[in-house]
TORKOL-4160 file (C-alpha; in steps of 0.2 Angstrom, whole numbers, padded with zeros to 4 digits, m for minus):
157
<pt num="1" X="0062" Y="0051" Z="0017"/>
<pt num="2" X="0066" Y="0035" Z="0008"/>
<pt num="3" X="0057" Y="0030" Z="m0011"/>
<pt num="4" X="0052" Y="0015" Z="m0019"/>
<pt num="5" X="0041" Y="0013" Z="m0033"/>
<pt num="6" X="0038" Y="0001" Z="m0048"/>
<pt num="7" X="0027" Y="0004" Z="m0065"/>
<pt num="8" X="0021" Y="m0012" Z="m0076"/>
<pt num="9" X="0009" Y="m0012" Z="m0092"/>
<pt num="10" X="m0008" Y="m0020" Z="m0086"/>
<pt num="11" X="m0020" Y="m0026" Z="m0102"/>
<pt num="12" X="m0035" Y="m0017" Z="m0095"/>
<pt num="13" X="m0043" Y="m0001" Z="m0095"/>
<pt num="14" X="m0038" Y="0013" Z="m0082"/>
<pt num="15" X="m0056" Y="0013" Z="m0076"/>
<pt num="16" X="m0054" Y="m0007" Z="m0072"/>
<pt num="17" X="m0039" Y="m0005" Z="m0065"/>
<pt num="18" X="m0044" Y="0010" Z="m0052"/>
<pt num="19" X="m0058" Y="0000" Z="m0048"/>
<pt num="20" X="m0049" Y="m0015" Z="m0042"/>
<pt num="21" X="m0035" Y="m0005" Z="m0032"/>
<pt num="22" X="m0049" Y="0005" Z="m0025"/>
<pt num="23" X="m0056" Y="m0008" Z="m0016"/>
<pt num="24" X="m0042" Y="m0007" Z="m0001"/>
<pt num="25" X="m0046" Y="m0023" Z="0007"/>
<pt num="26" X="m0043" Y="m0033" Z="m0009"/>
<pt num="27" X="m0028" Y="m0021" Z="m0014"/>
<pt num="28" X="m0019" Y="m0022" Z="0003"/>
<pt num="29" X="m0024" Y="m0042" Z="0002"/>
<pt num="30" X="m0005" Y="m0044" Z="0006"/>
<pt num="31" X="m0006" Y="m0036" Z="0024"/>
<pt num="32" X="m0019" Y="m0049" Z="0028"/>
<pt num="33" X="m0011" Y="m0064" Z="0024"/>
<pt num="34" X="0001" Y="m0074" Z="0033"/>
<pt num="35" X="0019" Y="m0073" Z="0026"/>
<pt num="36" X="0038" Y="m0074" Z="0030"/>
<pt num="37" X="0039" Y="m0055" Z="0028"/>
<pt num="38" X="0024" Y="m0051" Z="0040"/>
<pt num="39" X="0034" Y="m0064" Z="0053"/>
<pt num="40" X="0020" Y="m0078" Z="0050"/>
<pt num="41" X="0007" Y="m0066" Z="0055"/>
<pt num="42" X="m0006" Y="m0054" Z="0046"/>
<pt num="43" X="m0015" Y="m0037" Z="0048"/>
<pt num="44" X="m0033" Y="m0033" Z="0050"/>
<pt num="45" X="m0039" Y="m0019" Z="0037"/>
<pt num="46" X="m0053" Y="m0010" Z="0040"/>
<pt num="47" X="m0061" Y="0007" Z="0033"/>
<pt num="48" X="m0073" Y="0019" Z="0040"/>
<pt num="49" X="m0089" Y="0023" Z="0030"/>
<pt num="50" X="m0079" Y="0030" Z="0014"/>
<pt num="51" X="m0072" Y="0014" Z="0013"/>
<pt num="52" X="m0055" Y="0021" Z="0008"/>
<pt num="53" X="m0062" Y="0029" Z="m0008"/>
<pt num="54" X="m0065" Y="0046" Z="m0004"/>
<pt num="55" X="m0053" Y="0062" Z="0001"/>
<pt num="56" X="m0052" Y="0061" Z="0021"/>
<pt num="57" X="m0058" Y="0041" Z="0021"/>
<pt num="58" X="m0047" Y="0032" Z="0034"/>
<pt num="59" X="m0040" Y="0015" Z="0032"/>
<pt num="60" X="m0033" Y="0005" Z="0048"/>
<pt num="61" X="m0022" Y="m0008" Z="0051"/>
<pt num="62" X="m0019" Y="m0017" Z="0066"/>
<pt num="63" X="m0011" Y="m0035" Z="0071"/>
<pt num="64" X="0005" Y="m0042" Z="0076"/>
<pt num="65" X="0022" Y="m0045" Z="0067"/>
<pt num="66" X="0033" Y="m0057" Z="0076"/>
<pt num="67" X="0022" Y="m0056" Z="0090"/>
<pt num="68" X="0025" Y="m0037" Z="0090"/>
<pt num="69" X="0007" Y="m0026" Z="0091"/>
<pt num="70" X="0007" Y="m0015" Z="0077"/>
<pt num="71" X="m0005" Y="m0002" Z="0072"/>
<pt num="72" X="m0008" Y="0012" Z="0058"/>
<pt num="73" X="m0020" Y="0024" Z="0053"/>
<pt num="74" X="m0020" Y="0029" Z="0034"/>
<pt num="75" X="m0031" Y="0045" Z="0025"/>
<pt num="76" X="m0034" Y="0045" Z="0006"/>
<pt num="77" X="m0027" Y="0061" Z="0002"/>
<pt num="78" X="m0030" Y="0060" Z="m0017"/>
<pt num="79" X="m0044" Y="0051" Z="m0026"/>
<pt num="80" X="m0045" Y="0056" Z="m0045"/>
<pt num="81" X="m0052" Y="0042" Z="m0055"/>
<pt num="82" X="m0046" Y="0032" Z="m0064"/>
<pt num="83" X="m0029" Y="0040" Z="m0063"/>
<pt num="84" X="m0023" Y="0045" Z="m0047"/>
<pt num="85" X="m0025" Y="0038" Z="m0029"/>
<pt num="86" X="m0014" Y="0044" Z="m0013"/>
<pt num="87" X="m0014" Y="0039" Z="0004"/>
<pt num="88" X="m0003" Y="0042" Z="0018"/>
<pt num="89" X="0000" Y="0039" Z="0038"/>
<pt num="90" X="m0008" Y="0051" Z="0050"/>
<pt num="91" X="m0001" Y="0052" Z="0069"/>
<pt num="92" X="0012" Y="0041" Z="0072"/>
<pt num="93" X="0011" Y="0023" Z="0067"/>
<pt num="94" X="0017" Y="0008" Z="0077"/>
<pt num="95" X="0027" Y="0001" Z="0066"/>
<pt num="96" X="0044" Y="m0009" Z="0066"/>
<pt num="97" X="0054" Y="m0004" Z="0050"/>
<pt num="98" X="0047" Y="0011" Z="0042"/>
<pt num="99" X="0039" Y="0025" Z="0050"/>
<pt num="100" X="0027" Y="0038" Z="0041"/>
<pt num="101" X="0023" Y="0035" Z="0024"/>
<pt num="102" X="0013" Y="0040" Z="0009"/>
<pt num="103" X="0008" Y="0028" Z="m0004"/>
<pt num="104" X="0004" Y="0034" Z="m0022"/>
<pt num="105" X="m0004" Y="0025" Z="m0036"/>
<pt num="106" X="m0005" Y="0033" Z="m0054"/>
<pt num="107" X="m0013" Y="0026" Z="m0069"/>
<pt num="108" X="m0009" Y="0031" Z="m0087"/>
<pt num="109" X="m0018" Y="0025" Z="m0101"/>
<pt num="110" X="m0008" Y="0017" Z="m0117"/>
<pt num="111" X="m0013" Y="0010" Z="m0132"/>
<pt num="112" X="m0012" Y="m0008" Z="m0126"/>
<pt num="113" X="m0019" Y="m0006" Z="m0108"/>
<pt num="114" X="m0012" Y="0006" Z="m0095"/>
<pt num="115" X="0003" Y="0009" Z="m0086"/>
<pt num="116" X="0001" Y="0006" Z="m0068"/>
<pt num="117" X="0013" Y="0014" Z="m0056"/>
<pt num="118" X="0014" Y="0012" Z="m0035"/>
<pt num="119" X="0026" Y="0021" Z="m0025"/>
<pt num="120" X="0030" Y="0022" Z="m0008"/>
<pt num="121" X="0039" Y="0038" Z="0001"/>
<pt num="122" X="0044" Y="0033" Z="0019"/>
<pt num="123" X="0052" Y="0039" Z="0034"/>
<pt num="124" X="0063" Y="0027" Z="0046"/>
<pt num="125" X="0053" Y="0024" Z="0062"/>
<pt num="126" X="0056" Y="0035" Z="0076"/>
<pt num="127" X="0061" Y="0020" Z="0088"/>
<pt num="128" X="0073" Y="0008" Z="0084"/>
<pt num="129" X="0079" Y="0018" Z="0068"/>
<pt num="130" X="0093" Y="0004" Z="0066"/>
<pt num="131" X="0079" Y="m0007" Z="0061"/>
<pt num="132" X="0073" Y="0004" Z="0048"/>
<pt num="133" X="0089" Y="0007" Z="0041"/>
<pt num="134" X="0094" Y="m0013" Z="0039"/>
<pt num="135" X="0076" Y="m0018" Z="0033"/>
<pt num="136" X="0065" Y="m0002" Z="0029"/>
<pt num="137" X="0069" Y="m0002" Z="0010"/>
<pt num="138" X="0067" Y="m0023" Z="0008"/>
<pt num="139" X="0047" Y="m0020" Z="0015"/>
<pt num="140" X="0044" Y="m0005" Z="0005"/>
<pt num="141" X="0050" Y="m0014" Z="m0010"/>
<pt num="142" X="0040" Y="m0030" Z="m0004"/>
<pt num="143" X="0024" Y="m0019" Z="m0001"/>
<pt num="144" X="0024" Y="m0011" Z="m0017"/>
<pt num="145" X="0029" Y="m0028" Z="m0026"/>
<pt num="146" X="0015" Y="m0035" Z="m0019"/>
<pt num="147" X="0003" Y="m0023" Z="m0025"/>
<pt num="148" X="0010" Y="m0023" Z="m0041"/>
<pt num="149" X="0009" Y="m0044" Z="m0043"/>
<pt num="150" X="m0009" Y="m0044" Z="m0035"/>
<pt num="151" X="m0014" Y="m0031" Z="m0048"/>
<pt num="152" X="m0005" Y="m0040" Z="m0062"/>
<pt num="153" X="m0013" Y="m0059" Z="m0057"/>
<pt num="154" X="m0029" Y="m0050" Z="m0056"/>
<pt num="155" X="m0030" Y="m0045" Z="m0075"/>
<pt num="156" X="m0021" Y="m0059" Z="m0082"/>
<pt num="157" X="m0031" Y="m0072" Z="m0072"/>
């Protein structure tokens, strides 16, 4: 299992930060936008009736990257507002450079705001493992950085 994590200080309360990250469509907006990392394409993010805001709730992403159809199903495994949220893939995701993964958000109160941490633990893909060895770490870093940057921009605006 591979890992990438990053933490920054956000000038906001843990409650406000958690409310932001708990809106999965907004928090995962980097996947819904065309970008060079997405091969100029994007993914559709949908959630079940739990909206990704309770343990057991599912979030699904479907789309194309470099013209290749991708799909994954995530389930929320921990939901402890305003401090902790985790979710992970279920089944066998159809991805290019990473396989199954687990995301973790940790928010710790500090005197001037909150320490906001995002981490991903991921496996290499089952097929095309060589792509994962070449690009998995780059993609994991990009994903975490997008979540960190989006949150920082939201609270510094």
